[in-house]
N, CA, C and O of each residue as an XYZ file, in Angstrom:
304
protein
N       7.933    -22.066     34.074
C       7.672    -22.282     32.685
C       8.467    -21.229     31.900
O       8.383    -20.036     32.192
N       9.210    -21.664     30.941
C       9.986    -20.743     30.129
C       9.452    -20.724     28.709
O       8.909    -21.709     28.209
N       9.617    -19.621     28.102
C       9.164    -19.471     26.728
C      10.402    -19.376     25.847
O      11.188    -18.435     25.959
N      10.562    -20.340     24.990
C      11.712    -20.290     24.097
C      11.311    -19.559     22.821
O      10.368    -19.948     22.132
N      12.040    -18.505     22.527
C      11.755    -17.713     21.343
C      12.878    -17.928     20.349
O      14.055    -17.927     20.708
N      12.504    -18.110     19.117
C      13.495    -18.292     18.082
C      14.009    -16.932     17.622
O      13.260    -15.959     17.536
N      15.270    -16.894     17.336
C      15.844    -15.694     16.747
C      15.619    -15.745     15.240
O      15.300    -16.789     14.670
N      15.795    -14.603     14.625
C      15.497    -14.520     13.201
C      16.284    -15.528     12.376
O      15.740    -16.124     11.447
N      17.550    -15.725     12.701
C      18.353    -16.651     11.908
C      17.974    -18.117     12.149
O      18.401    -19.006     11.413
N      17.178    -18.354     13.175
C      16.720    -19.715     13.456
C      15.415    -20.055     12.723
O      14.991    -21.210     12.711
N      14.793    -19.065     12.126
C      13.539    -19.288     11.407
C      13.841    -19.769      9.992
O      14.882    -19.450      9.417
N      12.922    -20.532      9.455
C      13.083    -20.990      8.075
C      12.861    -19.811      7.128
O      12.326    -18.775      7.524
N      13.274    -19.982      5.885
C      13.069    -18.929      4.888
C      11.586    -18.626      4.709
O      11.200    -17.469      4.543
N      10.767    -19.654      4.743
C       9.318    -19.472      4.588
C       8.743    -18.677      5.761
O       7.881    -17.821      5.558
N       9.205    -18.946      6.976
C       8.732    -18.217      8.145
C       9.167    -16.755      8.087
O       8.385    -15.859      8.406
N      10.405    -16.514      7.683
C      10.882    -15.141      7.556
C      10.080    -14.371      6.510
O       9.730    -13.209      6.717
N       9.793    -15.024      5.390
C       9.012    -14.378      4.331
C       7.599    -14.063      4.820
O       7.061    -13.000      4.512
N       7.001    -14.972      5.573
C       5.649    -14.740      6.098
C       5.639    -13.560      7.062
O       4.726    -12.735      7.021
N       6.631    -13.473      7.918
C       6.709    -12.367      8.874
C       6.883    -11.040      8.140
O       6.227    -10.054      8.476
N       7.756    -11.013      7.149
C       7.960     -9.781      6.380
C       6.712     -9.381      5.599
O       6.396     -8.195      5.495
N       6.014    -10.349      5.059
C       4.785    -10.059      4.325
C       3.721     -9.484      5.249
O       3.085     -8.481      4.924
N       3.526    -10.119      6.401
C       2.525     -9.622      7.354
C       2.898     -8.248      7.893
O       2.029     -7.395      8.077
N       4.170     -8.030      8.146
C       4.612     -6.717      8.616
C       4.373     -5.655      7.550
O       3.994     -4.530      7.874
N       4.589     -5.996      6.292
C       4.348     -5.046      5.200
C       2.869     -4.702      5.085
O       2.510     -3.540      4.895
N       2.021     -5.703      5.199
C       0.576     -5.474      5.139
C       0.138     -4.588      6.302
O      -0.651     -3.661      6.118
N       0.648     -4.873      7.491
C       0.296     -4.091      8.672
C       0.754     -2.643      8.527
O       0.012     -1.719      8.859
N       1.947     -2.449      8.042
C       2.458     -1.097      7.837
C       1.641     -0.359      6.777
O       1.340      0.824      6.937
N       1.290     -1.042      5.716
C       0.479     -0.426      4.658
C      -0.897     -0.030      5.164
O      -1.380      1.060      4.859
N      -1.532     -0.900      5.931
C      -2.848     -0.579      6.500
C      -2.760      0.639      7.413
O      -3.606      1.531      7.351
N      -1.745      0.673      8.254
C      -1.596      1.787      9.191
C      -1.329      3.087      8.447
O      -1.916      4.118      8.776
N      -0.451      3.054      7.447
C      -0.143      4.260      6.678
C      -1.373      4.755      5.913
O      -1.628      5.958      5.852
N      -2.126      3.831      5.334
C      -3.337      4.204      4.603
C      -4.368      4.831      5.535
O      -4.965      5.858      5.213
N      -4.572      4.208      6.685
C      -5.547      4.735      7.640
C      -5.110      6.098      8.178
O      -5.935      7.000      8.318
N      -3.820      6.253      8.482
C      -3.320      7.529      9.008
C      -3.444      8.641      7.967
O      -3.848      9.755      8.298
N      -3.104      8.348      6.723
C      -3.218      9.356      5.669
C      -4.677      9.755      5.454
O      -4.982     10.933      5.270
N      -5.570      8.775      5.477
C      -6.993      9.067      5.294
C      -7.524      9.905      6.456
O      -8.260     10.869      6.247
N      -7.151      9.538      7.667
C      -7.614     10.276      8.843
C      -7.075     11.704      8.826
O      -7.786     12.632      9.212
N      -5.852     11.894      8.393
C      -5.242     13.218      8.340
C      -5.988     14.116      7.338
O      -6.245     15.286      7.620
N      -6.327     13.564      6.185
C      -6.922     14.358      5.118
C      -8.436     14.495      5.220
O      -8.996     15.467      4.712
N      -9.100     13.567      5.851
C     -10.560     13.556      5.888
C     -11.069     14.629      6.853
O     -10.585     14.726      7.981
N     -12.045     15.434      6.415
C     -12.644     16.426      7.318
C     -13.325     15.746      8.507
O     -13.828     14.627      8.398
N     -13.329     16.437      9.625
C     -13.889     15.862     10.859
C     -15.346     15.452     10.687
O     -15.801     14.511     11.338
N     -16.072     16.133      9.834
C     -17.475     15.799      9.615
C     -17.682     14.471      8.906
O     -18.785     13.923      8.917
N     -16.633     13.953      8.293
C     -16.734     12.683      7.585
C     -16.091     11.535      8.360
O     -15.824     10.472      7.801
N     -15.846     11.759      9.649
C     -15.277     10.718     10.516
C     -16.290     10.404     11.601
O     -16.826     11.309     12.242
N     -16.547      9.141     11.802
C     -17.455      8.737     12.885
C     -16.689      8.842     14.193
O     -15.641      8.218     14.363
N     -17.209      9.621     15.098
C     -16.509      9.869     16.354
C     -15.520     11.005     16.183
O     -15.467     11.645     15.133
N     -14.735     11.252     17.226
C     -13.744     12.326     17.182
C     -12.465     11.828     16.523
O     -12.049     10.690     16.742
N     -11.850     12.675     15.723
C     -10.595     12.301     15.071
C      -9.527     11.984     16.121
O      -8.723     11.071     15.936
N      -9.523     12.737     17.217
C      -8.539     12.517     18.280
C      -8.664     11.144     18.931
O      -7.696     10.629     19.490
N      -9.837     10.560     18.859
C     -10.039      9.214     19.410
C      -9.402      8.164     18.501
O      -8.904      7.144     18.980
N      -9.418      8.412     17.198
C      -8.915      7.411     16.249
C      -7.398      7.328     16.210
O      -6.852      6.255     15.953
N      -6.699      8.439     16.459
C      -5.234      8.404     16.367
C      -4.603      7.350     17.265
O      -3.797      6.559     16.774
N      -4.925      7.297     18.551
C      -4.310      6.245     19.374
C      -4.763      4.841     18.964
O      -4.008      3.878     19.099
N      -5.986      4.730     18.467
C      -6.481      3.413     18.057
C      -5.748      2.870     16.837
O      -5.697      1.656     16.636
N      -5.180      3.751     16.025
C      -4.417      3.284     14.866
C      -3.168      2.515     15.294
O      -2.610      1.746     14.512
N      -2.736      2.723     16.528
C      -1.541      2.036     17.028
C      -1.843      0.635     17.548
O      -0.920     -0.135     17.812
N      -3.102      0.300     17.698
C      -3.485     -1.038     18.149
C      -3.475     -1.946     16.927
O      -4.426     -1.962     16.145
N      -2.420     -2.682     16.774
C      -2.202     -3.479     15.562
C      -2.796     -4.866     15.667
O      -2.732     -5.461     16.743
N      -3.351     -5.396     14.649
C      -3.740     -4.794     13.375
C      -5.169     -4.286     13.404
O      -5.686     -3.844     12.378
N      -5.811     -4.340     14.548
C      -7.250     -4.060     14.628
C      -7.606     -2.588     14.489
O      -8.657     -2.268     13.933
N      -6.768     -1.687     14.977
C      -7.069     -0.255     14.912
C      -7.232      0.266     13.499
O      -8.258      0.866     13.180
N      -6.221      0.044     12.626
C      -6.381      0.526     11.248
C      -7.552     -0.121     10.510
O      -8.249      0.544      9.743
N      -7.766     -1.398     10.738
C      -8.885     -2.084     10.084
C     -10.211     -1.508     10.579
O     -11.130     -1.284      9.790
N     -10.306     -1.272     11.883
C     -11.534     -0.701     12.450
C     -11.795      0.688     11.878
O     -12.928      1.020     11.530
N     -10.746      1.494     11.782
C     -10.951      2.829     11.226
C     -11.399      2.755      9.772
O     -12.351      3.429      9.380
N     -10.722      1.946      8.978
C     -11.042      1.888      7.555
C     -12.432      1.304      7.285
O     -13.060      1.647      6.283
N     -12.914      0.433      8.163
C     -14.232     -0.160      7.938
C     -15.346      0.566      8.690
O     -16.466      0.649      8.187
N     -15.067      1.088      9.873
C     -16.122      1.677     10.693
C     -15.985      3.181     10.923
O     -16.981      3.861     11.170
N     -14.791      3.695     10.846
C     -14.541      5.074     11.245
C     -14.849      6.116     10.208
O     -14.999      7.292     10.540
N     -14.946      5.714      8.956
C     -15.183      6.695      7.901
C     -16.671      6.760      7.581
O     -17.300      5.755      7.252
N     -17.213      7.962      7.686
C     -18.604      8.162      7.298
C     -18.641      8.352      5.789
O     -17.683      8.848      5.195
N     -19.724      7.966      5.185
C     -19.824      8.127      3.726
C     -19.849      9.604      3.394
O     -20.528     10.399      4.044
N     -19.099      9.948      2.374
C     -19.012     11.360      1.976
C     -20.275     11.761      1.216
O     -20.802     10.969      0.434
N     -20.762     12.970      1.434
C     -21.953     13.426      0.718
C     -21.621     13.630     -0.748
O     -20.545     14.129     -1.080
N     -22.527     13.254     -1.619
C     -22.288     13.375     -3.069
C     -23.109     14.470     -3.651
O     -23.042     14.720     -4.854
């Protein structure tokens, strides 16, 4: 069984735009999560900060998981 993969120039304009849009969203989520993790004190992170860094590389679930589950509410 062979898997035929299309090259970029073989994709339609709509497909190329969708890929670029999704890649931009993924990059933005990762950058936002990494910046937040870098700046947030360890006491405001659920779990160890060192555990979250490798998870940010699991795309797209790592950054989403950190942004929704990894941040503890800050004391007011």
